[in-house]
N, C-alpha and C positions, 0 to 999 in steps of 0.2 A: 170762635176764637180758639177753642181747644182742638178742633179738627185741623185748623190751619197749623197749629203748633206741632201736631202729630205728623203731618205731611212734611214739615220742615225737618223734623228729626230723622225721618226715613230717608229723605233726600241727602241729608248731611252724612248719613251712614254709608251711602252707596260707594263713594270714592274709596273709603277705607277697605270695603269688601273687595273692590277691584284690585287694590294693591296687594292684598293677601293672595288673591288668585295668581297674580303675576309672580309673586315670590315663590309659589309652589308650582313651578312649571313641571310638566311630565318629563320623566327621564328619557334620554335619548336611547336609541337601539343599542349603542355601544355600552352605555351604562347598565342596561338591563342584562347583558350577556354575563354568564358566570366566568370567573377567572380561568385561564387555561390550565390544564392538568400539569403537574410537575414533569420535567424532562426525565425520560427513562434512562437508567444507567446502562452503559455498555458493558458487556461481560469482558473480563480480562483474558489474555491468552493463556493457554495451558502452561504448566511448568515445563513440560517436555517440548522444546522448540524444534524437534526433528534432528536429522543428521545427514551426513554425506559419507558414503562408503566407496572408496576407489581402490583399484588394484593396478599396479604397474607390472607388466611382463615384458619379456624380450631380453635384451642385453643389460638391462637394469631391472631389479625386482623390488617391489615394496607394496605394502598394504597400509591403508590409513583410514581412520574414522574420525570425522570432525562433527562436533555438535553445532546445532543452530544457534542463532542469536544475531544481534546487530553487527557483530564482526563478520558474520557469514553471508549476510544479504544486504543489498541496497537496492530496493525496488521502488522506482518512482511512483508506481501506481498505489503504493501503500501510504501515500501522503495526500492531503487535500489538494484540489486544483490551485488554491491560493498559494500553498506551500511549494507546489511544483513550479509555479511561475518564477520563484526566487532561486530555483536550483539551476546549476550549470548543465549545459548539454541538452540532449534530446531525451524524450521519455524512453525508458528501458530499465535494465537491471544489471547488477553485478552479482554473480554467484561465486562465492569463495569456498573452496574445500582445501584450505591451506593448514598444514600442521608442521610438526617437527621434521618429518621425513621428506616432504616435498610440498610445493605450492601449486595449486590448480585454480584458475579463475576463468569464468565466462564474462566477457565485457561487451559493451556496445561497440559495433564495428563501423559506425558512421553510415553514410548512405542516406536513405530516405528517413524522414522523421518517424515513420511507423515500422522501422526495421525490426524493432522488438515490440510487437503489439501486446496489448493486455489480453492475451489469448494463447492457447497452445501453438507452438511452431517448431518445426524440425529444421535445424541449421545443418547444412551439408558443407563440409570444408574440403577444399582442394588446394594443396600446397599453401596452407595457411590462410586462405581467403574464403569468406562465406558472405551470404547476403544478410547483413544486419548484425552480425556478431563476430567477435574474435575470441580466441582461446589462448591462455598462457599456462605453460607447464614449466616449472623450474626446480632444479636440485641445486641449492646454493646459488652460485653464480652461473651455472650451466643451464641453458634454456632449450626448449624444444622448438625446432623449425620445421617448416613444410608440413604442418598439421593436416592430416587427411582423415576423414571419417564424419561422424555425426554427433551433435548434441541435440537431443530431442526434448523440448519442453513439453511435457505431456499434460501438465495441469498448472494453471495460474489463475488465482482469484484473490479476493480480499482476505483469505485465510492462510494460503500457502502457495509455494511454488515447488514443483516436482519435475524430475526428468531423468534421462539416462545419458551416459557418456560412452562413446566408442571412438576413440581418437588414436591414430598412429602418427609417428614422426621420428625425427632423429635429434638426439641431445648433442648440442655443440657447446664447447669444444669436445671432441672425442668421437663424433659421428656414431653414437650408439643408438641403434634402432630400438624403440620401445612402443608399447601399446598401453593406453590408459582406458580402463573400462570400469563401470560401476553406475551408481545411481545416487540421487539426492532427493530429499523431501524436507524442505525447510518451512517452519511455521512463521507467519508474520509476527514479529516481536513487539506487539503492542503499539505500533505507530498510529498516527491520527486517523488514517482511513482503514485500518484493520477492522474486521467485522466478525465477531464471534457471538452475535446475537445480543440479547438483552438480559439483564439480571432479573430473574423471575420472583425473587423473594426480597 
């Protein structure tokens, strides 16, 4: 009788042990993985955002230095792909070397979508026309027509855009022949796709 009672007690305890096992299921592979490391912080752009230095010679003369910043550059490649989808126009850039003495800009010139690629490119102008870019020079209300020469984008990446200018034309009204030469090196002003490395400390 005692043996039978002991067997019944053991059998009665089995379901409870099974339930405990089911409650303590082994952790899944995802649960065993450690949490991901914290996102690394991107380094900020330098305080010096570069500059543009241009000289006008011929029947009008002037020299001008313009510092970099958001007012000097608008480069679509310095934004994320999602942001670029919401921007008007094709990929490219606007470079402005405009100050108190005169205004100078390099702008998209239409044509193919890759007219201003994310890479160095030399634009050659003949009577104001070029493959992928246009140029604007103005002294007050007077503007340059028939631009001839080159704008050479020598460097373009997620940190800066640099190049040289060698353009001739006539200012109208007045038909004054001028030549604009110089260079620019503008630093990306902290936009979403700018890349200056990671913060190390």
